[in-house]
Backbone bond lengths (Angstrom), bond angles and torsions (degrees), N, CA, C in turn:
res aa  C-N    CA-C-N  psi(-1)  N-CA   C-N-CA  omega(-1)  CA-C   N-CA-C  phi
1 X - - - 1.452 - - 1.530 110.73 -
2 X 1.317 117.41 -36.41 1.460 119.60 -178.84 1.516 111.96 -58.21
3 X 1.311 116.11 -41.25 1.460 120.54 177.84 1.510 112.14 -67.17
4 X 1.312 117.10 -39.89 1.462 121.39 179.59 1.521 110.74 -64.87
5 X 1.330 117.23 -42.27 1.466 119.79 178.75 1.524 111.02 -61.20
6 X 1.325 116.83 -44.56 1.466 119.43 178.60 1.526 111.63 -65.49
7 X 1.320 116.95 -40.78 1.467 120.45 179.49 1.533 111.20 -63.63
8 X 1.317 117.41 -40.52 1.466 119.92 177.88 1.524 111.77 -64.91
9 X 1.318 116.58 -41.08 1.472 119.17 176.08 1.522 110.90 -61.65
10 X 1.312 116.19 -42.07 1.464 120.94 -179.43 1.533 111.10 -65.71
11 X 1.337 117.54 -33.14 1.468 120.56 176.47 1.520 111.32 -65.67
12 X 1.310 116.49 -37.35 1.468 120.30 -177.87 1.520 111.46 -77.73
13 X 1.339 115.98 -45.16 1.462 121.14 -179.69 1.525 106.65 -122.69
14 X 1.317 115.54 93.65 1.469 121.48 -172.83 1.521 114.13 -59.28
15 X 1.317 116.83 -29.49 1.458 118.17 -173.15 1.529 114.33 -98.31
16 X 1.343 119.80 14.76 1.462 118.22 176.13 1.521 109.26 -64.18
17 X 1.323 114.87 141.11 1.458 120.01 -179.15 1.519 112.39 -117.23
18 X 1.338 116.70 -16.58 1.458 118.98 179.25 1.523 110.25 -147.35
19 X 1.317 114.63 155.63 1.460 120.92 178.08 1.523 108.83 -142.34
20 X 1.316 115.91 135.21 1.459 120.66 173.14 1.521 107.36 -91.48
21 X 1.313 116.10 135.20 1.455 121.54 177.65 1.526 107.04 -99.42
22 X 1.322 116.04 112.97 1.456 121.28 -176.16 1.527 108.74 -90.41
23 X 1.331 115.25 115.38 1.458 120.42 -176.44 1.517 110.29 -157.18
24 X 1.301 115.27 156.33 1.455 121.58 171.85 1.522 106.45 -98.84
25 X 1.315 118.24 114.45 1.465 119.72 -174.97 1.527 114.12 -64.60
26 X 1.331 117.52 -16.74 1.463 118.77 -179.97 1.520 112.74 -89.64
27 X 1.351 117.90 -17.07 1.465 119.32 -177.58 1.526 114.15 -122.96
28 X 1.312 118.82 -21.73 1.454 121.11 -178.97 1.524 110.08 -79.64
29 X 1.325 117.50 129.39 1.471 118.58 176.07 1.532 109.73 -58.02
30 X 1.325 116.52 130.30 1.464 120.77 -173.99 1.522 112.62 -64.81
31 X 1.351 118.96 -20.65 1.465 118.43 -178.52 1.529 112.01 -64.80
32 X 1.328 118.53 -26.52 1.462 120.29 176.22 1.529 110.54 -67.25
33 X 1.314 116.09 -43.67 1.470 120.78 179.60 1.521 109.76 -66.23
34 X 1.321 116.88 -46.27 1.470 121.05 -179.58 1.526 111.51 -62.36
35 X 1.328 117.07 -39.71 1.466 120.30 179.22 1.522 110.94 -66.13
36 X 1.317 116.76 -39.20 1.466 120.48 177.87 1.524 110.64 -64.45
37 X 1.330 116.53 -44.72 1.463 120.49 179.62 1.523 111.77 -64.79
38 X 1.321 116.92 -38.19 1.466 120.61 179.88 1.525 111.79 -69.03
39 X 1.326 116.94 -34.92 1.470 121.13 -177.55 1.521 112.94 -80.83
40 X 1.310 117.52 -21.27 1.465 121.23 -174.44 1.536 113.92 -54.17
41 X 1.325 120.48 -47.74 1.466 119.20 179.63 1.529 113.69 -62.59
42 X 1.345 117.21 -32.04 1.466 119.96 -179.48 1.530 112.17 -66.04
43 X 1.333 117.05 -29.40 1.467 119.66 179.84 1.527 111.19 -106.30
44 X 1.334 116.09 10.54 1.459 123.12 176.94 1.530 112.57 58.32
45 X 1.319 115.04 50.91 1.464 122.58 178.42 1.523 107.50 -132.63
46 X 1.315 116.80 135.72 1.468 118.89 174.32 1.527 108.50 -96.16
47 X 1.319 115.46 146.10 1.459 121.15 -179.72 1.521 108.69 -91.66
48 X 1.319 115.45 123.34 1.460 121.60 179.03 1.518 110.73 -89.12
49 X 1.328 116.44 -174.29 1.470 120.23 -179.82 1.521 111.32 -67.21
50 X 1.310 116.06 148.25 1.462 121.31 179.99 1.513 111.56 -105.69
51 X 1.302 115.55 170.70 1.464 121.52 179.80 1.524 110.01 -78.00
52 X 1.297 114.86 161.35 1.459 120.84 177.90 1.522 109.66 -115.22
53 X 1.308 116.35 -170.36 1.454 120.41 -165.06 1.520 116.65 -77.23
54 X 1.301 120.60 -28.45 1.462 119.79 -176.40 1.514 110.97 -84.76
55 X 1.335 115.50 150.04 1.466 123.16 -176.89 1.528 111.58 -53.26
56 X 1.315 118.39 -46.19 1.453 122.02 -177.84 1.513 113.91 -67.59
57 X 1.311 117.26 -18.38 1.453 120.29 -178.05 1.523 112.78 -86.01
58 X 1.302 117.80 -1.35 1.465 120.84 179.92 1.527 111.33 -79.10
59 X 1.309 116.62 -36.64 1.460 120.46 -174.12 1.527 113.11 -68.54
60 X 1.318 117.96 -40.51 1.474 121.05 -176.34 1.533 112.80 -60.22
61 X 1.344 120.14 -48.99 1.469 118.63 179.50 1.532 113.13 -64.88
62 X 1.328 116.74 -35.09 1.469 118.71 178.93 1.523 109.97 -70.05
63 X 1.340 117.00 -40.70 1.464 119.88 175.56 1.520 111.13 -60.67
64 X 1.327 117.14 -43.18 1.466 121.01 179.00 1.522 110.21 -62.24
65 X 1.325 116.73 -41.85 1.464 119.88 179.25 1.521 110.41 -67.34
66 X 1.334 117.62 -32.19 1.467 121.36 177.54 1.514 112.67 -63.37
67 X 1.330 116.55 -26.21 1.472 120.26 177.85 1.522 111.70 -80.81
68 X 1.341 117.49 -18.17 1.467 121.19 175.79 1.530 108.27 -74.37
69 X 1.300 116.99 131.97 1.458 119.41 -179.37 1.510 109.47 -122.23
70 X 1.266 118.81 124.59 1.462 128.05 -18.25 1.523 110.14 -85.81
71 X 1.309 116.13 138.94 1.452 121.74 -178.14 1.517 111.73 -120.05
72 X 1.325 115.47 174.70 1.463 121.32 -178.46 1.528 109.31 -153.79
73 X 1.332 115.64 171.89 1.466 122.12 177.72 1.519 110.48 -125.21
74 X 1.310 115.68 140.70 1.461 122.44 169.44 1.523 105.24 -120.13
75 X 1.321 116.32 114.73 1.464 120.98 -179.55 1.527 107.50 -98.89
76 X 1.315 115.63 120.74 1.460 120.83 -175.95 1.528 111.51 -85.53
77 X 1.334 116.69 155.25 1.458 120.07 -177.23 1.525 113.23 -78.21
78 X 1.305 115.83 113.18 1.459 122.11 168.63 1.521 108.96 -166.70
79 X 1.299 115.95 173.13 1.464 121.30 -177.48 1.521 110.43 -62.47
80 X 1.323 117.57 -38.37 1.467 122.37 179.34 1.524 110.86 -52.58
81 X 1.308 116.30 -49.36 1.467 120.53 -178.55 1.526 111.34 -70.64
82 X 1.301 116.57 -39.04 1.465 120.01 -176.25 1.518 112.49 -65.64
83 X 1.319 118.17 -43.36 1.462 119.29 -178.47 1.527 112.50 -76.90
84 X 1.320 116.96 -15.08 1.466 121.11 177.67 1.529 112.19 -109.11
85 X 1.322 117.15 21.07 1.465 120.07 -173.86 1.520 112.59 -63.23
86 X 1.328 118.60 -39.77 1.470 120.03 -179.62 1.523 110.66 -61.43
87 X 1.328 116.97 -44.93 1.460 120.99 178.91 1.526 110.94 -64.73
88 X 1.312 116.93 -44.32 1.466 120.86 -179.52 1.526 110.92 -61.21
89 X 1.318 116.57 -45.68 1.470 120.83 179.59 1.527 110.41 -63.93
90 X 1.321 116.75 -42.13 1.476 121.32 179.22 1.525 111.16 -61.10
91 X 1.334 116.32 -45.82 1.467 120.14 -179.45 1.527 111.57 -67.25
92 X 1.325 117.54 -41.22 1.465 120.57 178.72 1.522 110.74 -64.02
93 X 1.317 116.66 -40.88 1.467 120.54 178.87 1.522 110.66 -66.39
94 X 1.328 116.55 -44.64 1.463 120.89 179.86 1.529 111.64 -58.61
95 X 1.338 115.51 -42.18 1.468 120.06 -178.07 1.527 112.99 -89.53
96 X 1.339 116.37 5.43 1.464 122.89 178.74 1.522 112.28 54.70
97 X 1.336 114.53 44.97 1.459 121.08 179.62 1.521 109.84 -99.72
98 X 1.319 118.01 122.93 1.467 118.19 171.84 1.527 107.79 -65.95
99 X 1.322 115.06 136.15 1.465 119.14 -176.78 1.518 110.46 -137.65
100 X 1.310 115.10 145.06 1.459 121.05 174.99 1.527 107.39 -117.73
101 X 1.317 114.14 137.47 1.456 121.90 -174.75 1.525 110.10 -118.91
102 X 1.342 117.43 157.11 1.463 119.61 -174.33 1.531 115.36 -81.48
103 X 1.326 117.58 -18.77 1.456 120.36 -175.11 1.526 111.10 -131.07
104 X 1.319 115.22 151.45 1.464 122.56 -177.77 1.530 112.00 -59.10
105 X 1.325 118.18 -34.90 1.463 119.39 -176.60 1.526 112.60 -63.63
106 X 1.320 118.49 -18.80 1.468 120.43 172.13 1.530 109.71 -68.57
107 X 1.313 116.63 -45.65 1.469 120.53 -179.68 1.519 111.09 -66.86
108 X 1.314 118.06 -39.40 1.466 119.62 178.97 1.526 111.55 -72.37
109 X 1.339 116.72 -15.52 1.468 120.63 175.07 1.523 111.75 -89.52
110 X 1.334 117.78 0.06 1.457 120.94 177.37 1.514 115.32 117.69
111 X 1.326 118.03 -2.75 1.455 120.87 177.90 1.520 111.61 -70.65
112 X 1.318 116.97 158.91 1.462 121.70 -175.92 1.524 112.31 -61.75
113 X 1.339 117.51 -56.40 1.465 119.64 -177.68 1.523 109.99 -157.45
114 X 1.333 113.48 161.20 1.455 119.26 176.16 1.523 108.59 -134.42
115 X 1.317 114.38 155.16 1.452 120.58 175.28 1.515 106.43 -150.70
116 X 1.319 116.44 118.21 1.449 119.89 -179.88 1.510 111.36 166.33
117 X 1.290 115.07 -171.04 1.456 120.97 -179.06 1.522 110.73 -78.84
118 X 1.321 115.66 157.89 1.458 121.47 172.99 1.525 106.78 -88.03
119 X 1.344 118.28 111.92 1.463 119.42 -174.68 1.529 113.80 -65.12
120 X 1.321 118.39 -16.35 1.459 121.27 179.91 1.536 112.62 -87.58
121 X 1.316 117.90 -20.51 1.463 121.29 -175.08 1.530 114.07 -57.37
122 X 1.331 119.75 -46.68 1.470 118.17 -178.95 1.531 113.10 -59.15
123 X 1.320 116.96 -33.96 1.464 119.77 -178.96 1.521 111.19 -69.74
124 X 1.315 117.49 -30.70 1.454 121.11 178.33 1.519 112.80 -69.95
125 X 1.316 116.88 -20.73 1.466 120.93 -178.69 1.525 112.87 -94.15
126 X 1.315 117.90 -2.03 1.458 120.69 -177.40 1.525 111.15 -59.29
127 X 1.323 116.88 -44.86 1.472 118.55 -178.41 1.531 111.36 -65.22
128 X 1.333 116.53 -36.63 1.470 120.09 178.13 1.527 110.58 -63.05
129 X 1.336 117.09 -45.75 1.460 120.76 179.60 1.537 111.32 -66.92
130 X 1.309 117.08 -40.30 1.471 120.65 178.18 1.525 109.84 -60.75
131 X 1.335 116.42 -41.56 1.457 121.17 178.33 1.525 110.97 -61.99
132 X 1.322 117.01 -44.66 1.464 120.99 179.35 1.531 111.16 -62.03
133 X 1.321 116.00 -42.84 1.466 120.31 -179.19 1.521 110.69 -64.83
134 X 1.326 116.36 -45.55 1.459 120.13 -177.82 1.530 112.95 -67.49
135 X 1.321 117.10 -28.19 1.462 121.10 177.55 1.524 112.50 -84.85
136 X 1.305 116.04 -7.99 1.469 119.89 177.85 1.476 110.74 89.02
């Protein structure tokens, strides 16, 4: 997914040269960060510093990325990003940073675009699976 997010950003803004990966290192699965870092050279983008776990630490990396010309944001899927989505979207918009988010609710909240799974879909299939199990 990390490579796909970077590739989609590069399709929209061909001349981006760097992207900050916004993640909480204590809660975000590291494979998302590693995949983004591995894919970066293939799309000719360098990965900048990412955000950390406290609320106040989100603004500094986004501000730093806003000074990179042209830069972008990749927001990784975790609770940290989800509960701070309004702030993240506001900062990205203020700094005119194209950003890709992991869930649709980021885009419906005003973010540029999202690409990922629908977190509600598995719950909608629970009754179908329960029915299959009970019927054998």
